[in-house]
C-alpha positions in Angstrom: -0.1 0.1 0.0 1.3 3.5 -0.8 1.0 6.0 1.7 -0.6 9.5 0.7 1.8 12.4 0.5 2.5 14.3 3.9 0.9 17.4 2.5 -2.4 16.1 1.6 -5.0 17.5 4.1 -6.8 15.2 6.5 -10.5 14.3 5.3 -12.9 16.1 7.6 -16.7 16.0 8.0 -19.2 18.3 9.7 -21.0 15.3 10.9 -20.4 13.6 14.2 -20.2 9.7 13.5 -21.3 7.6 16.3 -23.6 4.7 16.4 -27.2 5.4 17.5 -27.1 3.3 20.7 -24.1 5.4 21.9 -25.7 8.6 20.9 -28.9 7.6 22.8 -26.8 6.5 25.7 -25.3 10.2 25.8 -28.8 11.7 25.5 -30.0 9.5 28.5 -26.9 10.5 30.4 -27.3 14.0 30.0 -31.1 13.9 31.1 -30.1 11.9 34.2 -27.7 14.5 34.9 -30.3 17.4 34.7 -32.8 15.4 36.7 -30.7 14.1 39.7 -28.2 17.0 40.5 -31.0 19.8 41.2 -32.8 17.3 43.4 -29.4 16.6 45.2 -28.8 20.4 45.5 -32.2 20.7 47.3 -30.7 18.4 50.0 -27.4 19.9 50.2 -29.0 23.4 50.6 -31.3 22.0 53.3 -28.3 20.5 55.4 -27.4 21.9 58.7 -23.7 21.8 57.7 -24.5 24.2 54.6 -24.6 27.4 56.9 -22.4 28.3 59.9 -24.2 29.8 62.9 -24.4 33.5 61.3 -25.9 32.1 58.1 -22.9 32.3 55.8 -22.4 29.5 53.3 -19.5 27.0 54.7 -17.3 25.4 52.7 -19.4 22.4 52.6 -22.2 24.2 50.8 -19.3 25.8 48.3 -17.7 22.5 47.4 -21.0 21.1 46.7 -22.2 23.8 44.5 -19.1 23.5 42.5 -19.4 20.0 42.2 -23.1 20.1 41.1 -22.7 23.2 38.7 -19.9 21.2 36.9 -21.9 18.0 36.7 -24.7 20.0 35.3 -22.5 21.5 32.7 -21.1 18.2 31.7 -24.5 16.7 31.5 -25.7 19.6 29.2 -22.7 19.1 27.0 -23.0 15.3 26.9 -26.7 15.5 26.0 -25.9 18.0 23.3 -23.2 15.7 22.0 -25.8 12.9 22.1 -28.5 15.0 20.1 -25.8 16.0 17.6 -24.9 12.5 16.9 -28.7 11.6 16.2 -29.2 14.5 13.9 
């Protein structure tokens, strides 16, 4: 087999090529994250460890807020990728 010349540009496509079951899994995973994490936030916000005696947010609340925010962002990204793979 002959190799193409090195100056040949790579083949690109605008389509996201992913088998349909994997794309559906990405969409379901994104929806799962969007369903579960807000409910977890409600429990964290109501936890007595979330606020100190003066009512200010504790590190417990801050750390969980960051974790939940990142998880929601990743859930949205994964779900969007799944939808793009299906379209």
